[in-house]
C-alpha positions in Angstrom: 142.3 85.2 107.6 142.3 89.0 107.4 139.0 90.8 108.0 138.3 93.3 105.3 137.9 96.9 106.3 135.2 99.3 105.2 136.2 102.0 102.6 137.1 105.3 104.1 134.1 107.6 104.6 131.6 104.8 105.2 130.5 104.3 108.8 129.7 100.9 110.1 126.1 102.0 110.8 125.6 103.1 107.2 127.1 99.8 105.9 124.8 97.9 108.3 121.8 99.9 107.1 122.6 99.2 103.4 123.0 95.4 104.1 119.7 95.3 106.0 118.0 97.2 103.2 119.2 94.7 100.6 118.2 91.8 102.8 114.7 93.2 103.4 114.3 94.0 99.7 115.3 90.5 98.6 113.2 88.7 101.3 110.1 90.9 100.6 110.0 89.9 96.9 111.7 92.9 95.4 113.6 90.9 92.9 110.4 89.3 91.7 108.9 92.8 91.4 111.8 94.0 89.3 111.8 91.0 87.0 108.1 90.4 86.4 106.7 93.9 87.0 103.4 92.8 88.5 100.3 94.9 88.8 100.3 97.0 91.9 96.9 95.8 93.1 94.2 93.3 92.4 92.3 94.3 89.3 89.0 93.1 90.9 89.8 95.0 94.1 89.2 91.9 96.2 92.5 91.4 98.0 95.9 92.8 98.6 97.4 89.3 98.5 97.5 87.2 95.3 96.2 83.7 96.0 98.8 82.1 93.7 102.0 80.9 95.3 104.0 81.9 92.2 102.6 85.4 91.8 102.3 88.5 93.9 101.0 92.0 93.7 103.2 95.1 94.1 101.3 96.2 97.3 102.0 92.7 98.7 105.7 93.4 98.2 105.5 96.8 100.0 103.5 95.4 102.9 105.7 92.4 103.4 108.9 94.5 103.4 107.3 96.9 105.9 106.2 94.1 108.2 109.7 92.5 108.1 111.2 95.9 108.9 108.9 96.4 111.8 109.9 92.9 113.1 113.6 93.9 112.7 112.9 97.0 114.8 111.5 94.7 117.5 114.8 92.8 117.5 116.7 96.1 117.7 114.6 97.0 120.8 115.4 93.6 122.4 119.1 94.2 121.7 118.8 97.8 123.1 117.2 96.4 126.3 120.4 94.4 127.0 122.4 97.6 127.3 120.3 98.9 130.2 121.1 96.3 132.9 121.2 98.8 135.7 117.8 100.3 134.8 115.7 97.2 135.0 112.3 98.8 134.5 113.4 100.5 131.3 115.1 97.4 130.1 111.9 95.4 130.8 109.8 97.9 128.9 112.0 97.7 125.9 112.1 93.9 126.0 108.3 93.6 126.2 107.8 96.2 123.5 110.3 94.4 121.2 108.6 91.1 121.8 105.1 92.5 121.1 106.3 94.2 117.9 107.9 91.0 116.7 104.7 89.0 117.5 102.5 91.5 115.7 104.7 91.5 112.7 104.9 87.6 112.5 101.1 87.3 113.0 100.4 89.8 110.2 102.8 88.0 107.9 101.1 84.7 108.6 97.8 86.3 107.8 99.2 87.4 104.4 100.4 83.8 103.9 97.0 82.2 104.5 95.5 83.0 101.1 98.6 81.6 99.3 98.6 78.3 101.2 95.1 77.0 101.5 96.5 73.4 101.7 98.4 74.4 104.9 95.4 76.3 106.4 92.3 74.3 105.4 90.3 76.0 108.2 90.7 79.3 106.5 89.1 78.4 103.1 85.8 80.1 102.5 
Protein backbone atom coordinates (compact mmCIF):
# COMPACT_ATOMS: atom_id res chain seq x y z
CA UNK A 1 0.00 0.00 0.00
CA UNK A 2 1.39 3.35 -1.03
CA UNK A 3 1.31 6.19 1.51
CA UNK A 4 -0.15 9.36 -0.01
CA UNK A 5 2.04 12.45 -0.02
CA UNK A 6 1.02 15.96 0.93
CA UNK A 7 0.40 18.44 -1.87
CA UNK A 8 3.40 20.67 -2.63
CA UNK A 9 3.57 23.79 -0.50
CA UNK A 10 1.87 22.25 2.56
CA UNK A 11 4.19 21.49 5.43
CA UNK A 12 3.54 18.48 7.66
CA UNK A 13 3.16 20.81 10.64
CA UNK A 14 0.44 22.80 8.88
CA UNK A 15 -1.38 19.60 7.87
CA UNK A 16 -1.15 18.35 11.45
CA UNK A 17 -2.52 21.66 12.76
CA UNK A 18 -5.46 21.53 10.35
CA UNK A 19 -6.28 17.95 11.37
CA UNK A 20 -6.08 18.80 15.09
CA UNK A 21 -8.28 21.86 14.52
CA UNK A 22 -10.92 19.74 12.78
CA UNK A 23 -10.82 17.11 15.53
CA UNK A 24 -11.13 19.68 18.33
CA UNK A 25 -13.95 21.49 16.53
CA UNK A 26 -15.85 18.24 16.04
CA UNK A 27 -15.28 16.90 19.56
CA UNK A 28 -16.14 20.23 21.16
CA UNK A 29 -19.60 20.36 19.60
CA UNK A 30 -18.90 22.61 16.64
CA UNK A 31 -21.09 20.57 14.30
CA UNK A 32 -23.99 20.85 16.75
CA UNK A 33 -23.40 24.58 16.91
CA UNK A 34 -23.44 24.92 13.11
CA UNK A 35 -26.59 22.83 12.66
CA UNK A 36 -28.74 24.04 15.56
CA UNK A 37 -27.37 27.57 16.09
CA UNK A 38 -27.95 27.60 19.87
CA UNK A 39 -28.04 30.74 21.98
CA UNK A 40 -24.60 31.77 23.11
CA UNK A 41 -25.47 31.89 26.81
CA UNK A 42 -28.14 31.02 29.32
CA UNK A 43 -31.08 33.45 28.96
CA UNK A 44 -31.55 33.41 32.75
CA UNK A 45 -27.84 34.00 33.33
CA UNK A 46 -27.59 31.05 35.69
CA UNK A 47 -25.02 28.76 34.09
CA UNK A 48 -22.57 28.38 31.24
CA UNK A 49 -23.52 24.70 30.87
CA UNK A 50 -26.96 23.61 29.65
CA UNK A 51 -28.34 20.90 31.94
CA UNK A 52 -29.90 19.00 29.04
CA UNK A 53 -27.80 16.23 27.55
CA UNK A 54 -29.17 16.97 24.06
CA UNK A 55 -28.59 20.73 24.10
CA UNK A 56 -25.68 23.06 24.68
CA UNK A 57 -24.92 26.76 24.76
CA UNK A 58 -22.47 28.42 22.41
CA UNK A 59 -20.16 29.39 25.26
CA UNK A 60 -20.12 25.74 26.31
CA UNK A 61 -18.76 24.86 22.88
CA UNK A 62 -16.03 27.48 23.11
CA UNK A 63 -14.98 26.46 26.62
CA UNK A 64 -14.94 22.74 25.86
CA UNK A 65 -12.82 23.24 22.74
CA UNK A 66 -10.44 25.48 24.69
CA UNK A 67 -10.09 22.92 27.49
CA UNK A 68 -9.47 20.10 25.01
CA UNK A 69 -6.84 22.25 23.29
CA UNK A 70 -5.16 22.93 26.63
CA UNK A 71 -5.12 19.18 27.33
CA UNK A 72 -3.59 18.60 23.91
CA UNK A 73 -0.85 21.10 24.76
CA UNK A 74 -0.18 19.03 27.86
CA UNK A 75 0.34 15.95 25.69
CA UNK A 76 2.66 17.95 23.44
CA UNK A 77 4.72 18.92 26.50
CA UNK A 78 4.97 15.28 27.54
CA UNK A 79 6.11 14.40 24.01
CA UNK A 80 8.64 17.25 24.08
CA UNK A 81 10.03 15.97 27.38
CA UNK A 82 11.06 12.72 25.67
CA UNK A 83 13.39 14.68 23.38
CA UNK A 84 15.50 15.97 26.28
CA UNK A 85 16.96 12.73 27.60
CA UNK A 86 20.34 14.23 28.44
CA UNK A 87 18.88 17.18 30.33
CA UNK A 88 16.93 15.29 32.96
CA UNK A 89 15.83 18.26 35.06
CA UNK A 90 14.33 20.05 32.04
CA UNK A 91 12.66 16.84 30.84
CA UNK A 92 11.20 16.25 34.29
CA UNK A 93 9.85 19.79 34.46
CA UNK A 94 8.21 19.43 31.04
CA UNK A 95 6.76 16.05 32.01
CA UNK A 96 5.29 17.31 35.28
CA UNK A 97 3.93 20.46 33.64
CA UNK A 98 2.31 18.39 30.89
CA UNK A 99 0.70 16.03 33.39
CA UNK A 100 -0.58 18.93 35.51
CA UNK A 101 -2.05 20.68 32.46
CA UNK A 102 -3.80 17.48 31.35
CA UNK A 103 -5.21 16.86 34.83
CA UNK A 104 -6.52 20.43 35.11
CA UNK A 105 -8.14 20.17 31.69
CA UNK A 106 -9.78 16.82 32.45
CA UNK A 107 -11.02 17.95 35.87
CA UNK A 108 -12.57 21.13 34.41
CA UNK A 109 -14.21 19.13 31.62
CA UNK A 110 -15.68 16.79 34.23
CA UNK A 111 -17.02 19.78 36.16
CA UNK A 112 -18.72 20.88 32.94
CA UNK A 113 -20.20 17.39 32.60
CA UNK A 114 -21.71 17.24 36.10
CA UNK A 115 -24.80 19.42 35.39
CA UNK A 116 -25.57 17.33 32.30
CA UNK A 117 -25.40 13.97 34.06
CA UNK A 118 -27.10 14.26 37.44
CA UNK A 119 -27.84 10.52 37.29
CA UNK A 120 -24.09 9.83 37.15
CA UNK A 121 -23.19 12.30 39.89
CA UNK A 122 -26.08 12.11 42.44
CA UNK A 123 -23.95 13.80 45.10
CA UNK A 124 -23.79 16.96 42.98
CA UNK A 125 -27.53 17.59 42.81
CA UNK A 126 -28.69 20.62 44.70
